[in-house]
FILO-402771 format. One record per atom (N, C-alpha, C): residue in three letters; atom name; y, x, z. Coordinates in nm, 2 decimals. Layout:
BEGIN
<node><rest>Ala</rest><atom>CA</atom><py>Y</py><px>X</px><pz>Z</pz></node>
...
***
This chain:
BEGIN
<node><rest>Unk</rest><atom>N</atom><py>2.90</py><px>2.08</px><pz>-1.09</pz></node>
<node><rest>Unk</rest><atom>CA</atom><py>2.77</py><px>2.03</px><pz>-1.09</pz></node>
<node><rest>Unk</rest><atom>C</atom><py>2.73</py><px>1.93</px><pz>-1.17</pz></node>
<node><rest>Unk</rest><atom>N</atom><py>2.82</py><px>1.83</px><pz>-1.20</pz></node>
<node><rest>Unk</rest><atom>CA</atom><py>2.81</py><px>1.72</px><pz>-1.27</pz></node>
<node><rest>Unk</rest><atom>C</atom><py>2.79</py><px>1.76</px><pz>-1.43</pz></node>
<node><rest>Unk</rest><atom>N</atom><py>2.86</py><px>1.86</px><pz>-1.47</pz></node>
<node><rest>Unk</rest><atom>CA</atom><py>2.86</py><px>1.91</px><pz>-1.61</pz></node>
<node><rest>Unk</rest><atom>C</atom><py>2.72</py><px>1.97</px><pz>-1.63</pz></node>
<node><rest>Unk</rest><atom>N</atom><py>2.66</py><px>2.05</px><pz>-1.52</pz></node>
<node><rest>Unk</rest><atom>CA</atom><py>2.54</py><px>2.12</px><pz>-1.53</pz></node>
<node><rest>Unk</rest><atom>C</atom><py>2.42</py><px>2.02</px><pz>-1.54</pz></node>
<node><rest>Unk</rest><atom>N</atom><py>2.42</py><px>1.92</px><pz>-1.46</pz></node>
<node><rest>Unk</rest><atom>CA</atom><py>2.31</py><px>1.80</px><pz>-1.47</pz></node>
<node><rest>Unk</rest><atom>C</atom><py>2.33</py><px>1.74</px><pz>-1.61</pz></node>
<node><rest>Unk</rest><atom>N</atom><py>2.44</py><px>1.71</px><pz>-1.64</pz></node>
<node><rest>Unk</rest><atom>CA</atom><py>2.47</py><px>1.62</px><pz>-1.76</pz></node>
<node><rest>Unk</rest><atom>C</atom><py>2.41</py><px>1.71</px><pz>-1.90</pz></node>
<node><rest>Unk</rest><atom>N</atom><py>2.46</py><px>1.83</px><pz>-1.89</pz></node>
<node><rest>Unk</rest><atom>CA</atom><py>2.43</py><px>1.91</px><pz>-2.01</pz></node>
<node><rest>Unk</rest><atom>C</atom><py>2.29</py><px>1.97</px><pz>-2.02</pz></node>
<node><rest>Unk</rest><atom>N</atom><py>2.25</py><px>2.02</px><pz>-1.90</pz></node>
<node><rest>Unk</rest><atom>CA</atom><py>2.12</py><px>2.08</px><pz>-1.89</pz></node>
<node><rest>Unk</rest><atom>C</atom><py>1.99</py><px>1.98</px><pz>-1.91</pz></node>
<node><rest>Unk</rest><atom>N</atom><py>2.03</py><px>1.88</px><pz>-1.82</pz></node>
<node><rest>Unk</rest><atom>CA</atom><py>1.90</py><px>1.78</px><pz>-1.80</pz></node>
<node><rest>Unk</rest><atom>C</atom><py>1.92</py><px>1.65</px><pz>-1.89</pz></node>
<node><rest>Unk</rest><atom>N</atom><py>2.03</py><px>1.63</px><pz>-1.94</pz></node>
<node><rest>Unk</rest><atom>CA</atom><py>2.06</py><px>1.51</px><pz>-2.01</pz></node>
<node><rest>Unk</rest><atom>C</atom><py>2.07</py><px>1.38</px><pz>-1.95</pz></node>
<node><rest>Unk</rest><atom>N</atom><py>2.10</py><px>1.39</px><pz>-1.80</pz></node>
<node><rest>Unk</rest><atom>CA</atom><py>2.11</py><px>1.25</px><pz>-1.74</pz></node>
<node><rest>Unk</rest><atom>C</atom><py>2.23</py><px>1.27</px><pz>-1.64</pz></node>
<node><rest>Unk</rest><atom>N</atom><py>2.30</py><px>1.18</px><pz>-1.59</pz></node>
<node><rest>Unk</rest><atom>CA</atom><py>2.41</py><px>1.17</px><pz>-1.51</pz></node>
<node><rest>Unk</rest><atom>C</atom><py>2.37</py><px>1.16</px><pz>-1.36</pz></node>
<node><rest>Unk</rest><atom>N</atom><py>2.47</py><px>1.16</px><pz>-1.28</pz></node>
<node><rest>Unk</rest><atom>CA</atom><py>2.45</py><px>1.16</px><pz>-1.13</pz></node>
<node><rest>Unk</rest><atom>C</atom><py>2.38</py><px>1.04</px><pz>-1.10</pz></node>
<node><rest>Unk</rest><atom>N</atom><py>2.40</py><px>0.92</px><pz>-1.16</pz></node>
<node><rest>Unk</rest><atom>CA</atom><py>2.36</py><px>0.79</px><pz>-1.11</pz></node>
<node><rest>Unk</rest><atom>C</atom><py>2.20</py><px>0.79</px><pz>-1.13</pz></node>
<node><rest>Unk</rest><atom>N</atom><py>2.15</py><px>0.88</px><pz>-1.24</pz></node>
<node><rest>Unk</rest><atom>CA</atom><py>2.02</py><px>0.87</px><pz>-1.27</pz></node>
<node><rest>Unk</rest><atom>C</atom><py>1.93</py><px>0.95</px><pz>-1.16</pz></node>
<node><rest>Unk</rest><atom>N</atom><py>2.01</py><px>1.05</px><pz>-1.10</pz></node>
<node><rest>Unk</rest><atom>CA</atom><py>1.94</py><px>1.11</px><pz>-1.00</pz></node>
<node><rest>Unk</rest><atom>C</atom><py>1.91</py><px>1.03</px><pz>-0.87</pz></node>
<node><rest>Unk</rest><atom>N</atom><py>2.00</py><px>0.93</px><pz>-0.84</pz></node>
<node><rest>Unk</rest><atom>CA</atom><py>2.00</py><px>0.85</px><pz>-0.73</pz></node>
<node><rest>Unk</rest><atom>C</atom><py>1.89</py><px>0.75</px><pz>-0.77</pz></node>
<node><rest>Unk</rest><atom>N</atom><py>1.88</py><px>0.70</px><pz>-0.88</pz></node>
<node><rest>Unk</rest><atom>CA</atom><py>1.79</py><px>0.60</px><pz>-0.93</pz></node>
<node><rest>Unk</rest><atom>C</atom><py>1.66</py><px>0.64</px><pz>-0.91</pz></node>
<node><rest>Unk</rest><atom>N</atom><py>1.64</py><px>0.79</px><pz>-0.95</pz></node>
<node><rest>Unk</rest><atom>CA</atom><py>1.48</py><px>0.86</px><pz>-0.95</pz></node>
<node><rest>Unk</rest><atom>C</atom><py>1.46</py><px>0.87</px><pz>-0.78</pz></node>
<node><rest>Unk</rest><atom>N</atom><py>1.55</py><px>0.89</px><pz>-0.71</pz></node>
<node><rest>Unk</rest><atom>CA</atom><py>1.51</py><px>0.90</px><pz>-0.57</pz></node>
<node><rest>Unk</rest><atom>C</atom><py>1.47</py><px>0.77</px><pz>-0.50</pz></node>
<node><rest>Unk</rest><atom>N</atom><py>1.55</py><px>0.66</px><pz>-0.55</pz></node>
<node><rest>Unk</rest><atom>CA</atom><py>1.50</py><px>0.53</px><pz>-0.52</pz></node>
<node><rest>Unk</rest><atom>C</atom><py>1.37</py><px>0.49</px><pz>-0.57</pz></node>
<node><rest>Unk</rest><atom>N</atom><py>1.35</py><px>0.52</px><pz>-0.70</pz></node>
<node><rest>Unk</rest><atom>CA</atom><py>1.21</py><px>0.50</px><pz>-0.75</pz></node>
<node><rest>Unk</rest><atom>C</atom><py>1.10</py><px>0.57</px><pz>-0.68</pz></node>
<node><rest>Unk</rest><atom>N</atom><py>1.12</py><px>0.68</px><pz>-0.65</pz></node>
<node><rest>Unk</rest><atom>CA</atom><py>1.03</py><px>0.76</px><pz>-0.58</pz></node>
<node><rest>Unk</rest><atom>C</atom><py>1.00</py><px>0.71</px><pz>-0.44</pz></node>
<node><rest>Unk</rest><atom>N</atom><py>1.09</py><px>0.66</px><pz>-0.37</pz></node>
<node><rest>Unk</rest><atom>CA</atom><py>1.09</py><px>0.58</px><pz>-0.23</pz></node>
<node><rest>Unk</rest><atom>C</atom><py>1.02</py><px>0.45</px><pz>-0.25</pz></node>
<node><rest>Unk</rest><atom>N</atom><py>1.05</py><px>0.37</px><pz>-0.35</pz></node>
<node><rest>Unk</rest><atom>CA</atom><py>0.97</py><px>0.24</px><pz>-0.39</pz></node>
<node><rest>Unk</rest><atom>C</atom><py>0.83</py><px>0.28</px><pz>-0.41</pz></node>
<node><rest>Unk</rest><atom>N</atom><py>0.80</py><px>0.38</px><pz>-0.49</pz></node>
<node><rest>Unk</rest><atom>CA</atom><py>0.64</py><px>0.43</px><pz>-0.52</pz></node>
<node><rest>Unk</rest><atom>C</atom><py>0.58</py><px>0.46</px><pz>-0.38</pz></node>
<node><rest>Unk</rest><atom>N</atom><py>0.66</py><px>0.54</px><pz>-0.30</pz></node>
<node><rest>Unk</rest><atom>CA</atom><py>0.59</py><px>0.59</px><pz>-0.17</pz></node>
<node><rest>Unk</rest><atom>C</atom><py>0.54</py><px>0.45</px><pz>-0.07</pz></node>
<node><rest>Unk</rest><atom>N</atom><py>0.65</py><px>0.37</px><pz>-0.07</pz></node>
<node><rest>Unk</rest><atom>CA</atom><py>0.63</py><px>0.23</px><pz>0.02</pz></node>
<node><rest>Unk</rest><atom>C</atom><py>0.51</py><px>0.15</px><pz>-0.04</pz></node>
<node><rest>Unk</rest><atom>N</atom><py>0.51</py><px>0.14</px><pz>-0.17</pz></node>
<node><rest>Unk</rest><atom>CA</atom><py>0.41</py><px>0.07</px><pz>-0.24</pz></node>
<node><rest>Unk</rest><atom>C</atom><py>0.27</py><px>0.13</px><pz>-0.21</pz></node>
<node><rest>Unk</rest><atom>N</atom><py>0.26</py><px>0.25</px><pz>-0.24</pz></node>
<node><rest>Unk</rest><atom>CA</atom><py>0.13</py><px>0.33</px><pz>-0.19</pz></node>
<node><rest>Unk</rest><atom>C</atom><py>0.09</py><px>0.30</px><pz>-0.05</pz></node>
<node><rest>Unk</rest><atom>N</atom><py>0.19</py><px>0.30</px><pz>0.03</pz></node>
<node><rest>Unk</rest><atom>CA</atom><py>0.14</py><px>0.28</px><pz>0.18</pz></node>
<node><rest>Unk</rest><atom>C</atom><py>0.11</py><px>0.15</px><pz>0.22</pz></node>
<node><rest>Unk</rest><atom>N</atom><py>0.17</py><px>0.06</px><pz>0.16</pz></node>
<node><rest>Unk</rest><atom>CA</atom><py>0.13</py><px>-0.09</px><pz>0.17</pz></node>
<node><rest>Unk</rest><atom>C</atom><py>0.00</py><px>-0.10</px><pz>0.12</pz></node>
<node><rest>Unk</rest><atom>N</atom><py>-0.05</py><px>-0.05</px><pz>0.00</pz></node>
<node><rest>Unk</rest><atom>CA</atom><py>-0.17</py><px>-0.08</px><pz>-0.06</pz></node>
<node><rest>Unk</rest><atom>C</atom><py>-0.28</py><px>-0.01</px><pz>0.02</pz></node>
<node><rest>Unk</rest><atom>N</atom><py>-0.25</py><px>0.10</px><pz>0.09</pz></node>
<node><rest>Unk</rest><atom>CA</atom><py>-0.36</py><px>0.17</px><pz>0.17</pz></node>
<node><rest>Unk</rest><atom>C</atom><py>-0.38</py><px>0.09</px><pz>0.30</pz></node>
<node><rest>Unk</rest><atom>N</atom><py>-0.26</py><px>0.04</px><pz>0.35</pz></node>
<node><rest>Unk</rest><atom>CA</atom><py>-0.27</py><px>-0.04</px><pz>0.48</pz></node>
<node><rest>Unk</rest><atom>C</atom><py>-0.34</py><px>-0.17</px><pz>0.44</pz></node>
<node><rest>Unk</rest><atom>N</atom><py>-0.33</py><px>-0.24</px><pz>0.34</pz></node>
<node><rest>Unk</rest><atom>CA</atom><py>-0.37</py><px>-0.37</px><pz>0.30</pz></node>
<node><rest>Unk</rest><atom>C</atom><py>-0.53</py><px>-0.35</px><pz>0.29</pz></node>
<node><rest>Unk</rest><atom>N</atom><py>-0.58</py><px>-0.24</px><pz>0.23</pz></node>
<node><rest>Unk</rest><atom>CA</atom><py>-0.71</py><px>-0.23</px><pz>0.20</pz></node>
<node><rest>Unk</rest><atom>C</atom><py>-0.78</py><px>-0.20</px><pz>0.34</pz></node>
<node><rest>Unk</rest><atom>N</atom><py>-0.71</py><px>-0.13</px><pz>0.43</pz></node>
<node><rest>Unk</rest><atom>CA</atom><py>-0.77</py><px>-0.11</px><pz>0.56</pz></node>
<node><rest>Unk</rest><atom>C</atom><py>-0.79</py><px>-0.24</px><pz>0.64</pz></node>
<node><rest>Unk</rest><atom>N</atom><py>-0.68</py><px>-0.33</px><pz>0.62</pz></node>
<node><rest>Unk</rest><atom>CA</atom><py>-0.69</py><px>-0.46</px><pz>0.70</pz></node>
<node><rest>Unk</rest><atom>C</atom><py>-0.79</py><px>-0.54</px><pz>0.63</pz></node>
<node><rest>Unk</rest><atom>N</atom><py>-0.81</py><px>-0.53</px><pz>0.51</pz></node>
<node><rest>Unk</rest><atom>CA</atom><py>-0.92</py><px>-0.63</px><pz>0.44</pz></node>
<node><rest>Unk</rest><atom>C</atom><py>-1.07</py><px>-0.57</px><pz>0.48</pz></node>
<node><rest>Unk</rest><atom>N</atom><py>-1.07</py><px>-0.43</px><pz>0.50</pz></node>
<node><rest>Unk</rest><atom>CA</atom><py>-1.20</py><px>-0.39</px><pz>0.55</pz></node>
<node><rest>Unk</rest><atom>C</atom><py>-1.24</py><px>-0.44</px><pz>0.68</pz></node>
<node><rest>Unk</rest><atom>N</atom><py>-1.13</py><px>-0.44</px><pz>0.78</pz></node>
<node><rest>Unk</rest><atom>CA</atom><py>-1.14</py><px>-0.47</px><pz>0.91</pz></node>
<node><rest>Unk</rest><atom>C</atom><py>-1.17</py><px>-0.63</px><pz>0.92</pz></node>
<node><rest>Unk</rest><atom>N</atom><py>-1.10</py><px>-0.71</px><pz>0.83</pz></node>
<node><rest>Unk</rest><atom>CA</atom><py>-1.13</py><px>-0.85</px><pz>0.84</pz></node>
<node><rest>Unk</rest><atom>C</atom><py>-1.27</py><px>-0.88</px><pz>0.79</pz></node>
<node><rest>Unk</rest><atom>N</atom><py>-1.32</py><px>-0.80</px><pz>0.68</pz></node>
<node><rest>Unk</rest><atom>CA</atom><py>-1.45</py><px>-0.83</px><pz>0.63</pz></node>
<node><rest>Unk</rest><atom>C</atom><py>-1.56</py><px>-0.80</px><pz>0.74</pz></node>
<node><rest>Unk</rest><atom>N</atom><py>-1.55</py><px>-0.69</px><pz>0.81</pz></node>
<node><rest>Unk</rest><atom>CA</atom><py>-1.63</py><px>-0.66</px><pz>0.91</pz></node>
<node><rest>Unk</rest><atom>C</atom><py>-1.62</py><px>-0.73</px><pz>1.03</pz></node>
<node><rest>Unk</rest><atom>N</atom><py>-1.51</py><px>-0.82</px><pz>1.06</pz></node>
<node><rest>Unk</rest><atom>CA</atom><py>-1.52</py><px>-0.91</px><pz>1.15</pz></node>
<node><rest>Unk</rest><atom>C</atom><py>-1.57</py><px>-1.04</px><pz>1.11</pz></node>
<node><rest>Unk</rest><atom>N</atom><py>-1.54</py><px>-1.07</px><pz>1.00</pz></node>
<node><rest>Unk</rest><atom>CA</atom><py>-1.63</py><px>-1.20</px><pz>0.95</pz></node>
<node><rest>Unk</rest><atom>C</atom><py>-1.76</py><px>-1.16</px><pz>0.93</pz></node>
<node><rest>Unk</rest><atom>N</atom><py>-1.82</py><px>-1.07</px><pz>0.89</pz></node>
<node><rest>Unk</rest><atom>CA</atom><py>-1.97</py><px>-1.04</px><pz>0.90</pz></node>
<node><rest>Unk</rest><atom>C</atom><py>-2.01</py><px>-1.05</px><pz>1.05</pz></node>
<node><rest>Unk</rest><atom>N</atom><py>-1.94</py><px>-0.99</px><pz>1.12</pz></node>
<node><rest>Unk</rest><atom>CA</atom><py>-2.00</py><px>-1.00</px><pz>1.27</pz></node>
<node><rest>Unk</rest><atom>C</atom><py>-2.00</py><px>-1.15</px><pz>1.32</pz></node>
<node><rest>Unk</rest><atom>N</atom><py>-1.89</py><px>-1.24</px><pz>1.29</pz></node>
<node><rest>Unk</rest><atom>CA</atom><py>-1.88</py><px>-1.35</px><pz>1.33</pz></node>
<node><rest>Unk</rest><atom>C</atom><py>-2.01</py><px>-1.44</px><pz>1.26</pz></node>
<node><rest>Unk</rest><atom>N</atom><py>-2.03</py><px>-1.41</px><pz>1.13</pz></node>
<node><rest>Unk</rest><atom>CA</atom><py>-2.14</py><px>-1.49</px><pz>1.06</pz></node>
<node><rest>Unk</rest><atom>C</atom><py>-2.27</py><px>-1.45</px><pz>1.13</pz></node>
<node><rest>Unk</rest><atom>N</atom><py>-2.29</py><px>-1.33</px><pz>1.15</pz></node>
<node><rest>Unk</rest><atom>CA</atom><py>-2.43</py><px>-1.28</px><pz>1.21</pz></node>
<node><rest>Unk</rest><atom>C</atom><py>-2.44</py><px>-1.36</px><pz>1.35</pz></node>
<node><rest>Unk</rest><atom>N</atom><py>-2.34</py><px>-1.36</px><pz>1.41</pz></node>
<node><rest>Unk</rest><atom>CA</atom><py>-2.33</py><px>-1.42</px><pz>1.56</pz></node>
<node><rest>Unk</rest><atom>C</atom><py>-2.37</py><px>-1.57</px><pz>1.55</pz></node>
<node><rest>Unk</rest><atom>N</atom><py>-2.30</py><px>-1.62</px><pz>1.43</pz></node>
<node><rest>Unk</rest><atom>CA</atom><py>-2.34</py><px>-1.78</px><pz>1.42</pz></node>
<node><rest>Unk</rest><atom>C</atom><py>-2.46</py><px>-1.80</px><pz>1.38</pz></node>
<node><rest>Unk</rest><atom>N</atom><py>-2.51</py><px>-1.71</px><pz>1.28</pz></node>
<node><rest>Unk</rest><atom>CA</atom><py>-2.68</py><px>-1.74</px><pz>1.25</pz></node>
<node><rest>Unk</rest><atom>C</atom><py>-2.75</py><px>-1.72</px><pz>1.35</pz></node>
<node><rest>Unk</rest><atom>N</atom><py>-2.72</py><px>-1.63</px><pz>1.43</pz></node>
<node><rest>Unk</rest><atom>CA</atom><py>-2.81</py><px>-1.60</px><pz>1.57</pz></node>
<node><rest>Unk</rest><atom>C</atom><py>-2.81</py><px>-1.71</px><pz>1.65</pz></node>
<node><rest>Unk</rest><atom>N</atom><py>-2.68</py><px>-1.77</px><pz>1.68</pz></node>
<node><rest>Unk</rest><atom>CA</atom><py>-2.68</py><px>-1.88</px><pz>1.77</pz></node>
<node><rest>Unk</rest><atom>C</atom><py>-2.76</py><px>-2.01</px><pz>1.71</pz></node>
<node><rest>Unk</rest><atom>N</atom><py>-2.76</py><px>-2.01</px><pz>1.59</pz></node>
<node><rest>Unk</rest><atom>CA</atom><py>-2.80</py><px>-2.14</px><pz>1.51</pz></node>
<node><rest>Unk</rest><atom>C</atom><py>-2.94</py><px>-2.13</px><pz>1.51</pz></node>
<node><rest>Unk</rest><atom>N</atom><py>-3.01</py><px>-2.00</px><pz>1.50</pz></node>
<node><rest>Unk</rest><atom>CA</atom><py>-3.15</py><px>-1.98</px><pz>1.52</pz></node>
<node><rest>Unk</rest><atom>C</atom><py>-3.18</py><px>-2.01</px><pz>1.66</pz></node>
<node><rest>Unk</rest><atom>N</atom><py>-3.12</py><px>-1.97</px><pz>1.75</pz></node>
<node><rest>Unk</rest><atom>CA</atom><py>-3.17</py><px>-1.98</px><pz>1.90</pz></node>
<node><rest>Unk</rest><atom>C</atom><py>-3.16</py><px>-2.13</px><pz>1.94</pz></node>
<node><rest>Unk</rest><atom>N</atom><py>-3.06</py><px>-2.22</px><pz>1.88</pz></node>
<node><rest>Unk</rest><atom>CA</atom><py>-3.07</py><px>-2.35</px><pz>1.92</pz></node>
<node><rest>Unk</rest><atom>C</atom><py>-3.20</py><px>-2.41</px><pz>1.86</pz></node>
<node><rest>Unk</rest><atom>N</atom><py>-3.25</py><px>-2.38</px><pz>1.75</pz></node>
<node><rest>Unk</rest><atom>CA</atom><py>-3.37</py><px>-2.44</px><pz>1.68</pz></node>
<node><rest>Unk</rest><atom>C</atom><py>-3.49</py><px>-2.38</px><pz>1.74</pz></node>
***
């Protein structure tokens, strides 16, 4: 098997493991970015709600 990979594809067994690790890191990074964007949107919506309530309360006091 080692000879087949080495001669046909031009890389060794360690390269296959490194490729798997690279794929895992890319997947984890992609999931992190998607979750972070979702959190940012939720925080922005919450901040907009708080600012709107604060403006309404400020207008009610005057």
